[in-house]
C-alpha positions as semicolon CSV with decimal commas, in nm:
position;residue;x (nm);y (nm);z (nm)
1;M;0,000;0,000;0,000
2;P;0,137;0,347;-0,088
3;H;0,254;0,561;0,203
4;W;-0,008;0,831;0,143
5;L;-0,291;0,579;0,130
6;Q;-0,168;0,406;0,446
7;L;-0,154;0,741;0,625
8;M;-0,507;0,828;0,519
9;S;-0,630;0,486;0,627
10;D;-0,463;0,512;0,969
11;S;-0,592;0,863;1,036
12;L;-0,947;0,808;0,909
13;P;-1,089;0,661;1,235
14;T;-0,949;0,954;1,437
15;L;-1,092;1,211;1,198
16;L;-1,430;1,040;1,182
17;W;-1,450;1,012;1,560
18;A;-1,371;1,382;1,597
19;G;-1,644;1,455;1,344
20;I;-1,899;1,237;1,522
21;K;-1,811;1,361;1,870
22;F;-1,774;1,733;1,801
23;T;-1,847;1,846;1,442
24;V;-2,189;1,683;1,407
25;P;-2,322;1,784;1,754
26;L;-2,187;2,137;1,710
27;T;-2,358;2,165;1,372
28;L;-2,693;2,025;1,484
29;L;-2,714;2,218;1,810
30;S;-2,601;2,546;1,653
31;F;-2,852;2,515;1,372
32;F;-3,137;2,420;1,605
33;F;-3,080;2,704;1,849
34;G;-2,994;2,939;1,565
35;L;-3,327;2,870;1,396
36;I;-3,514;2,943;1,719
37;L;-3,318;3,265;1,764
38;G;-3,372;3,354;1,399
39;L;-3,748;3,304;1,426
40;I;-3,766;3,518;1,740
41;T;-3,554;3,788;1,577
42;A;-3,758;3,788;1,256
43;V;-4,091;3,807;1,439
44;T;-3,952;4,083;1,661
45;R;-3,843;4,288;1,362
46;L;-4,177;4,244;1,188
47;F;-4,429;4,275;1,469
48;A;-4,269;4,396;1,794
49;P;-4,277;4,758;1,918
50;L;-4,009;4,983;1,770
51;P;-3,754;4,965;2,058
52;F;-3,745;4,584;2,044
53;A;-3,735;4,587;1,664
54;L;-3,437;4,823;1,674
55;I;-3,253;4,592;1,915
56;A;-3,316;4,297;1,684
57;R;-3,202;4,499;1,384
58;F;-2,884;4,604;1,568
59;Y;-2,805;4,241;1,654
60;V;-2,843;4,134;1,291
61;W;-2,635;4,430;1,173
62;V;-2,347;4,350;1,409
63;I;-2,337;3,976;1,340
64;R;-2,369;4,006;0,963
65;G;-2,114;4,285;0,950
66;T;-1,833;4,106;1,136
67;P;-1,641;3,787;1,050
68;L;-1,747;3,468;1,222
69;L;-1,388;3,398;1,326
70;V;-1,368;3,734;1,502
71;Q;-1,695;3,660;1,682
72;L;-1,556;3,330;1,807
73;F;-1,238;3,500;1,928
74;V;-1,437;3,767;2,112
75;I;-1,644;3,504;2,291
76;F;-1,363;3,262;2,378
77;Y;-1,060;3,487;2,421
78;G;-1,221;3,826;2,485
79;L;-1,490;3,756;2,744
80;P;-1,246;3,619;3,005
81;S;-1,105;3,972;3,037
82;I;-1,437;4,076;3,193
83;G;-1,466;3,765;3,406
84;I;-1,675;3,544;3,175
85;L;-1,496;3,210;3,125
86;L;-1,632;2,957;2,878
87;D;-1,506;2,619;2,769
88;A;-1,424;2,583;2,401
89;F;-1,731;2,387;2,294
90;P;-1,992;2,612;2,465
91;A;-1,811;2,919;2,329
92;A;-1,824;2,776;1,978
93;L;-2,190;2,681;2,023
94;I;-2,278;3,035;2,132
95;G;-2,082;3,188;1,846
96;F;-2,234;2,969;1,576
97;T;-2,583;3,006;1,723
98;L;-2,561;3,385;1,718
99;N;-2,429;3,376;1,362
100;I;-2,693;3,136;1,232
101;G;-2,963;3,328;1,419
102;A;-2,877;3,652;1,242
103;Y;-2,860;3,504;0,892
104;S;-3,162;3,277;0,930
105;S;-3,366;3,567;1,070
106;E;-3,331;3,749;0,740
107;I;-3,448;3,440;0,553
108;I;-3,742;3,387;0,786
109;R;-3,836;3,756;0,780
110;A;-3,837;3,751;0,401
111;V;-4,052;3,440;0,367
112;I;-4,303;3,559;0,629
113;S;-4,329;3,891;0,447
114;S;-4,385;3,705;0,120
115;V;-4,706;3,541;0,247
116;P;-4,996;3,741;0,097
117;K;-5,185;3,971;0,329
118;G;-5,504;3,790;0,233
119;Q;-5,385;3,486;0,427
120;W;-5,382;3,692;0,747
121;E;-5,728;3,828;0,670
122;A;-5,860;3,480;0,598
123;A;-5,724;3,350;0,926
124;Y;-5,873;3,639;1,122
125;S;-6,207;3,597;0,943
126;I;-6,252;3,245;1,083
127;G;-6,182;3,360;1,437
128;M;-5,809;3,299;1,476
129;N;-5,604;3,532;1,691
130;W;-5,255;3,650;1,588
131;R;-5,077;3,355;1,746
132;Q;-5,305;3,100;1,584
133;A;-5,283;3,270;1,247
134;M;-4,905;3,273;1,266
135;S;-4,863;2,911;1,375
136;R;-5,142;2,752;1,167
137;T;-5,152;2,961;0,852
138;I;-4,848;3,181;0,797
139;L;-4,556;2,971;0,920
140;P;-4,658;2,649;0,734
141;Q;-4,666;2,843;0,408
142;A;-4,345;3,030;0,485
143;A;-4,164;2,708;0,579
144;R;-4,205;2,565;0,229
145;V;-4,038;2,870;0,078
146;A;-3,765;2,881;0,344
147;V;-3,643;2,523;0,294
148;P;-3,389;2,588;0,014
149;P;-3,211;2,889;0,169
150;L;-3,214;2,740;0,519
151;S;-3,078;2,412;0,383
152;N;-2,794;2,602;0,217
153;T;-2,724;2,773;0,548
154;F;-2,708;2,435;0,722
155;I;-2,466;2,295;0,465
156;S;-2,246;2,602;0,499
157;L;-2,251;2,560;0,875
158;V;-2,107;2,209;0,844
159;K;-1,801;2,356;0,674
160;D;-1,785;2,663;0,897
161;T;-1,748;2,445;1,206
162;S;-1,385;2,400;1,102
163;L;-1,332;2,753;1,237
164;A;-1,392;2,612;1,586
165;A;-1,042;2,465;1,565
166;A;-0,913;2,821;1,614
167;I;-1,058;2,824;1,967
168;T;-0,930;2,474;2,050
169;V;-1,248;2,272;1,989
170;P;-1,113;1,924;1,899
171;E;-1,340;1,881;1,599
172;L;-1,255;1,722;1,265
173;F;-1,022;1,989;1,133
174;Q;-0,826;2,026;1,455
175;A;-0,790;1,650;1,468
176;A;-0,629;1,673;1,124
177;Q;-0,400;1,952;1,248
178;R;-0,287;1,739;1,542
179;I;-0,204;1,446;1,316
180;V;-0,015;1,680;1,084
181;A;0,191;1,801;1,381
182;T;0,319;1,446;1,438
183;T;0,341;1,315;1,079
184;Y;0,451;1,630;0,894
185;E;0,222;1,539;0,606
186;P;-0,008;1,845;0,574
187;L;-0,107;1,792;0,211
188;I;-0,236;1,438;0,259
189;L;-0,414;1,503;0,589
190;Y;-0,578;1,828;0,484
191;I;-0,697;1,670;0,160
192;E;-0,845;1,385;0,362
193;A;-1,024;1,631;0,592
194;A;-1,152;1,818;0,286
195;L;-1,285;1,495;0,137
196;I;-1,475;1,417;0,458
197;Y;-1,634;1,762;0,453
198;L;-1,714;1,710;0,083
199;V;-1,889;1,380;0,155
200;L;-2,093;1,535;0,437
201;S;-2,193;1,829;0,217
202;S;-2,284;1,599;-0,072
203;V;-2,506;1,383;0,149
204;L;-2,679;1,692;0,289
205;S;-2,724;1,835;-0,060
206;A;-2,893;1,513;-0,171
207;L;-3,123;1,524;0,131
208;Q;-3,197;1,888;0,057
209;S;-3,306;1,801;-0,297
210;K;-3,542;1,532;-0,169
211;L;-3,684;1,769;0,092
212;E;-3,741;2,041;-0,167
213;K;-3,920;1,797;-0,398
214;R;-4,140;1,681;-0,111
215;F;-4,235;2,036;-0,017
216;A;-4,292;2,124;-0,383
217;R;-4,525;1,826;-0,421
218;Y;-4,709;1,924;-0,105
219;G;-4,733;2,280;-0,230
220;G;-4,874;2,161;-0,559
221;M;-5,141;1,962;-0,377
222;M;-5,232;2,273;-0,178
223;E;-5,264;2,477;-0,493
224;A;-5,476;2,207;-0,655
225;N;-5,713;2,198;-0,358
226;R;-5,777;2,572;-0,360
């Protein structure tokens, strides 16, 4: 077996374990909490009183206007200077959640705004209050439109988790860096890490396509029943 192939074979279990133990949980948790934060932010910007809407707008402006790596450094390396100490994984989780929350809020705000005003009026006409109209009428329609951009955000997040290596989270990319430090084979190991990310992204892209087709079919049934 060639040296490069043997090295990739020997390092694969370590890289996969780092991905399973840290990369995958970090991705899933960040996306889940980020979506919740994004929904709250979007609804606040659309429907809350002006002071709260301005706070939400300021949050989105700051997060979208600064690099994710800088945000992670501020949380992990900066906050200890004011007495807030966080372990690497929680710091990364907070950083990615805030980032996903800001970007997903813009997607959610756009799709909610795209629902015709007549849908609100129809919901109110059958006795729904605002909360019922939002949860039963507006959000189900908005969700179908939001699937493609939110799926792209999720796939990007999988790759962005490699930035957590900069704040010492032992995820997939940092595992590759540690092996490189002992083998002095950066090209082979970094290519292997890139291939693992590529496989993950390809699988998620395939699932995204199936999900989009399912929502499109459901949407067509809705249109046919109107």
